[in-house]
N, C-alpha and C positions, 0 to 999 in steps of 0.2 A: 157702511156702518157695522160695528161689531155686533155679533149675535148676542142677545141678552136673554136670560131665562125669564119665565113669567115673573111679574113684579111682586113676588112674595118677599117678605122681609127676611133677610139673611143677617146673621149675627156679626157685628163688628165689636168684638170684645175689648173692653178697656183694660189695658195692662200697665201697671206702674210697678215694676219689680224692683227689688233692692239692687239687682245687678245694673239696671238702667240708671238708678240713682247714683250708684257708685261710679258708673262711667261718666255721668254728668259732672260729678264732683271732681273726677280726675281731669276733666277738661277745664276746670276752674269755674264751673257754673254753680249757681245756687239752686239746687232742686230740693224742695222741702216735701215732707210727708209722702212717703212712697206708698202708703196703704190705700186701698180702694176706699173712696168716700162712702159714708153711711147713706147718703142720698145722692141722687144724680145731680150734677152741677147745672146751674143756670147757664144759658147761652145768650150772650149779647153780641150782635154783629152790627157794627157801626160803619157806614161807608159814606164818603163824600162823592160828589159828582165832578169828574174831570180834574182830579188832583193827581199830578204826576209825583212819583216818588221823590224826585230831586228837590221838592219844595220844603221837605222836613229836615230839621237839624240832624236827626238820626240817620239820614241818608246823605249827609254831607253839606246841606245848605247852610250858609253863614250870613245870609242877607237879613233874615228876620228870625228872632228867637222863637222856638216852639218848645218851651220847657215841659209842657204837659205830655205832648206826644213823646218827647225824649225820655221822660220819666217812665212812661208806659213801656218804651223800648228797653230801658234798663231793667224793668221788672219782669220782662218776658223775652221772647225770641223775635228777632227781626229777620224777615225773609227777603233776601236780596234779589231774588229772581221771580217775583210775582208778576205774571204777564196777563194783560188784557188781550185775549187771543182774537177777539173781533172787537177792536177798540171803539165802540160806540155804545150808547146807553142801553137800549132795549135788549140786544143780544147778551150782553154781560149779565144783566139782571135775570134773564130766563135761565142761563147756564148756572148762575149762582144758586138759584132756588130749586132747580130740578136735578142738577148734576148731569144733564144731558146736553149733547151737542145741538147746535141750532137746527139742523135738519130733523132731529128727533123731537125737539120741544116745539118746533114751529116758528120760533122767533128768529128769522134769518136776516132781519134788518130792523132799523128803527121803526117804531109805530106799527109793528106787525105782531098781532096778538098771539099768545102761546096756545097750544092745543089743550082743550078742556080735558079734565080727568087725570092729569099726570100726577104721580106722587111728587111730593115736595119735601123740603126739610121741615116745613111747618106741619104737614100732615103726619110725617114720621114722628115728630115730637109729640103732637097732640094725641096720637094713638098710644103713646107710651106714658101718658099721664101729665104732660106738660101744658101749662097755659101758654098761649101764643099771642104775639102782638106785633104790629107793624106801624111805624110812624114815619111820615115824610113823603118823599117822591116815590112813585110806583113805576110808571112809564112802561106798562106791559099790556096796554090795550090798543085796539085798532085806531081809536081816536084819542084825542086829548081832553075828552070830557073829564072834569075833575072828580066826578063821583064814580066809584067802582062798586058794582053790586056784590052782594055777599058770595054768590056762587063763582066769582072771578077773583077770589082772594087767596087761593092756594093754601087754605087751611089756617090762615091767620084770623083770630077771633077779635081781639082788641084792634081798633082801626082808627087812625087819625091821619088822613092822606089827602093830598091834592095830586091826582094822577100824574100830571106833568106840567110844571110851571117853573119859570125862573123870575117871577116877580117877588123878590126877596123881602120887600118892605111892605108892611100894612096890607096883609093879604088874608087868605082864608084856607080852611081845610074842611073835609067832610068826614062823617063817621058812618053810621048805619043808614042814613037817609041822604037824599040829595041836598038837604038844607046846608047852607054855607055857615060855618062857624068863623066869624071874622076876628082878626086880632090886629093889634098895633105892634109895630117894632119889627125886628129882624127875625125871619122865619126859623133860622137854625137855633136861635135862643128859645123860641117858643117850642120847637120840637124837642130840644134838650130838656126843657122843663116838663113837658109831657112824659118824656122817657123817665125822668127822675120820679115823677108821680107814680108811673106804672111800677117802677122798681120798689118804691115804698109800699104800694098796695099789695104787691105779690111777695115781698120778702117776709120771711119768718125766721127769727133767730131762736125761737122757743121750742121748735119741733123739728127733729131731723127727718120726720116723715112728711113735712110740708111739700106740696107740689112745687117742683121747680118751674121755671119759665124760659121761653125762647123769645127774645125780643130783637127785631131788626129796626134800626134807625137809619134812614136814608136822607142825608143832608143835600140840599141843592147846590150850594157853593162848593168850590170856587168857580164853577161853570160860569161862563159869560151870561149876562152882562156883568163885567168886572167891577164896575163902580157903584152898583147898588149895594151899599155897605154903610153902616153907621160912620159918620165922618170922623169920630175920634179914632177909629181903627185905621183909617187912611193916614191920619197924622202919625201913627206909629211907624209908618214906612215912608220916610222922606225920600224924595226922588234921587237925591245925591247918594243915598245908601244902596241904590239898586245897581247891580253889576250884571251885564249881559253874559249869558253862557257863551263859551268859546265858539260854538257852531252857529251863532246867529248870522255871522257874515258869510257863511258858506251858502252860495246861491246857485251853483251849477245845476243841481238836480231840479229845483223848481223852475229855473229858466228853460231847461231842456223839456220839461213837461208842458209849460205854457206855450212854447214854440210849436208843439205838435197838436195843440188843442184847436177846436173849431167851435168856440162858444156862441151861444145865442146873444142877441143884443142885451137882454136882461142880465145875463151872466157877465158880460163885458162891463156893464155899469156897476154891478155889485163888486166885481173883482177890482175895478179901478179904485173904489172907495176903500176897500180893505187893504189893498196893496200900498196905498198911500201911508197907512199906519205901519205895515210890516216892513217897509223899506226905509223907514225913518226911525233911527234909534231913540230919539227923544220922545217922539209920539208913542212909540212902543212902550216905553217906560211909563209915561203918564197915563195913557188910555187903556193899557192892558196889565202890565206887570204890577204897578202899584196897587190896583184893586185886587188882583189875584193874591198877592201877598197879604193884603189887608184881610181878605176873606180867610186866609189860612190862619192868621193870628186869632181871629174870632173863633174859628173852629177849635183852635188849641185851647182857648178858654173853656169851650164846651166840653172837651174831653176831660179837662181837669175837674169840672163840676160833676161829671158822670162818675169818674173814678172815686171822687170824694164821697159821693152818695153811696156807692157800694161799700165803702169803708164804714160810713156812719151806720148803715143798716146791718153791719156785721156779716156781709155775704161776699166780700171781695175774694176771699180764698176759695169760695164755693162757686165761683163764676168763671166761665170761659169767656174772656173779653177779647174781641178781635176788632182791629181797625183796618180798613182797606179803602179802595176807590174803584169805580167801574172802568176808568180809562184815564189817560193823561191829557196833556194839552201842549201843542207845539210852542205856542207863545213866541213866535218869531224865529225859533230855531230852524236853521236851513231856510230862513225867510218864509216859513210856512205858518199856517194858522190851524187852530182847533185840533181835531182828532182824526181817526180813520187812516192814520199813517203808520208805516212799519217802523218808524224810528223810536228810540228809547223814550223820548219825551212823551210819546203817545201811548206806547204799549206797556211801559214799566210803571207799576203802581206800588204804593206802600202796602205792606201786609205785616201787621204787628199782632202777636198772639201772647196774651197774658193769662196764665192759669197756674197758680202757685202749687197746686197739688200734682202737676204732671209736666209742665213746660218749664225748662230751665230758664233762669233769669240771666240777663246780661250776655246773651248768646246771639250769634248771627248764623243763619243757615243759607246755603246756596241751592237748596232744593227748588226745582222748577214747580211753580204753583200756577195752574190754569183755573179759570172760573169753575169748570166742571168738577174740580178736585175739592172744592171748599165744603160742599154738603157732606160727602162721605168722610172727610177729615174731621169735621166738627162732631158728627154723630159718633164717630169712633172715639174721639177724645172724651165724649160724654158717656161712653159705654152704652150707647143706644143701637138698636137694630137699624139697618140701613137698607132701603130698597135697592134693587139692581139698577145701577147707574153707569154712565160712561166714564166718570171721573175716577181717579185713584185715591185711595186712603193714604194720606201723607202724615198720619198721626205719629208714626214712628220717627219721622224727621223732626216734627215739632217737639217731640220729647227728648231730642238730643241724639237720636240714632242716625242710621244711614240716610243719606240724602240723594241717593241715585235711583229713585223709583222710576224716573223717566229721563231719557237722554235728550228729548226735544219736545217742544209743543208746537202745534200748528198755529200760525198767525194768518189772518185773512181780512180782506175787505171783499165780501162775497158778491155784492151787487152795488151798482152806482145809482144815483138819483134820489135816494131816500136819506134824509138828514144831509141835504146837499151843500151845506156851508163849506165843508172841507173841499169838495170838488170845485165849487165856485172860486175859492181863493187859492187853491193849490194845483188845480187842473190835473187830478189824478184819476186814472181808471181803476177798476177792480184789480186786486192782486192776491197772491198766496205766497206763503213762505214758512220758514221754521225759525224758531229762536231756541238755541241750545244755551248751555251755561256760558259759552264763550262767543258763539257766532250768531249773527243775524243774516239770513239768506232770503231773498225775495225774488219771485218771478212775476213780472208785470204782464197781465193778461193782454194778449194780442201782440206782445213784443218778445218775451222770453226772459232769461236770466237778467236781472236788473241791478240788484244791490247785494253786496257781500261785505260785511264788516266783522273785524276781529275786535269785539267789544272789550277784551282784556287789554290789548295794546292800544286801542283807539276808542276810549270811552265816549268821546264826543262825536264819533262817527264822521270824521272828516276825510277819511281815506277809503273811498269805495274801491274794493279790490276787483270789481268788474268795470269795464270801460263803457261809457256812454258814447256811442258813435255819432257821427255827424249826419248820417243819412236820415231820411224821413222815417224809416221803419225799423232801423237796425239798433238793437241794444243787446249787450251780451258780453261774453268773456273776451277781454282784451289782453289779459296777462296769462300766458300759458301755465305758469306754475300754480295758478289758482283754479285751473280747470278741473282737476281731480276733486278738490274739496267742493267746488260748486256742484259737480255731478253727484257726489255723495249726498249732499244736502237736498238737492232736487229729488233724488230717489226717496229720501226719508220724508220729504214733504208729500210726495205722491202716496206713500204708505199711510201717512196720517190723514190725508184727505179721504182715502178709501175707508179707513176706520170711522171717520166722522160722517160718512155718507154725503160728502161734499162733491157735487158734480163738476166743480171747476169751470162752470159755464154760467156767466151772469144772466144770460137770456133764460136758461132753465130755472134759475133761482127766481127771476122776475115772473116767469110763468107760474111757478109754484105759489108765489105771493098772490098773484091774480086769482088762482084757483081757490084760495082760501079766503079771499076778501069777502067780508059779510055784505050781503045785498042790502042796499038802502031801503028802509021801510017807507 
C-alpha cells in the first residue's frame, strides 16, 4: 500500500481557465462559463446495481432506447474506460465513498463492513458546509439488516435506505430508526421521488450563498431478480427485439473452468439449474435479458425525471451530476452469469459526467476511471478540499484535458466464497489482473497467466491470446509472440497489487475477514 500522509485535508483547487475553455472549443465541445462559480456546486451521484456499460445507447446498445441517459451523455462527457476494479457490490461502494483500496478501507469482499472512522466524500463535503444525503441500497455492513445506525453512515445526514435488498416491488426503507417505512410500487421510482423531494428542499435559486448539497442515490436494478419489474416495462422489450452479444456462444473458457472444479452437491444442483438457462438462448432472453433491459428503460425514465427536476429548480448548471454503476453483469456472455469476472461485461461500467460550468458537452474520454478515483475527482471538480486517498484526481480529464493520469488499473477477485453465485455458476477461483486502455490481462490464482485480450481489435473478447492447455493444472502462454506483453502486464499487475496492499493470497484475505468479523452478541 502506498504511504499516505496524516489524513489532513489538502487542497484540490477548482480550475476552469479560459485556456481550458478554448481548448475544449477547439475540440468541438461546448464548454460554457469558464469563471469560478459564486457558490460551490451541488454534487449528485446516481448509480445502478449491476449495470454494464453496453446496455446504454450512448455506449452502443441498439436493443432498447435510453433517450434520457443519452441526453445526459450529450450534455456532458462519457468515460469509455470506467472500470469496476473488484466487480462486486460492497467493495465498489467502499472504494467509491472512501477513495481507498479494499485493504485500506476494510471491505475486501461482499458483506464485509468498512473500518470505522475513515474520511469519506460525505464527511469531506459536510465539513465544508454541504448538506449530505443518501437514498437507496447501502450494502456496506457485516449483515444485511435493513437498518443502518447513524454512526455507520459515513457522514450522510439525510437517510432513506434499506441496507441490502433486491425485493423491488412493494417493499420498505428505514430512516433514523429501525421502523420500516413501507411503500407500494417499484423501489427505483420511490427512491427517485425521494431524491427529487430532497433536491427541492435543498435547492435555493434566490441566494448564491445557500448551502450546496451532496446527494447519493443508489438504485437496486437492473441486478437480478430480472423480472421484478412493472409489467408495462417488460412490454417495451419484446423478445423478438433482443439480440445476443457476439460472445454468448463462446464457451471454451467456462467449460475449461467447470472441468477443473470439484463442487459440493449443493453447488452441483444450483449450477445445473442456472446453466439450463445460460446454455439455452431463448430461456436466456426470456428469463434474464428481457427483464434486465426492462429495468434499464425504467431507470432511464428516472434519470429523465431527475434531470428535469434540476432544471425546474434552476440549479442544473450549478450541479455536478454523475451516473455510474458498481459493476456489470455477464448475462450469458461466454456462457457465464452475474459478476466477479474479468470480462468487459462484468468490469466495464457506465460513467457519465454533466456539469455545464466545467465539463465539456458532447465529448468522450478514454481516461481510466477506478472506483477509488471518484471521490478525489468529484471533490476537485467542486473546488473542495480532499483527504489523503489512494485514488487519483481525474478532474482535468473530465474538463477536456489530458487523459493519461494512469496507464493501468488493477482488477481483482480477491477471495472466493462470499457472494458465491458467480462461483456456483461459472466455477471460477480468485484472480488478479490489469486493465489498460487497450488490453485485459488476468492471472488465475493457482494456475498462472490465464487471459490476454486486445480489446481494441477484439471488443467481444473472443480471441484469448494465451492458450488454455489440456492438462489438469496447466494454463498459460501458448503463443510466443505474446509472451513479452504478458510478462510486462504481469509486472505491472504486481506493482499495482503492492500499491494496493493486496497480498495476492485468498487465504490471507479470508483470515483478515475472520479477524475483523464482529462477535455475535
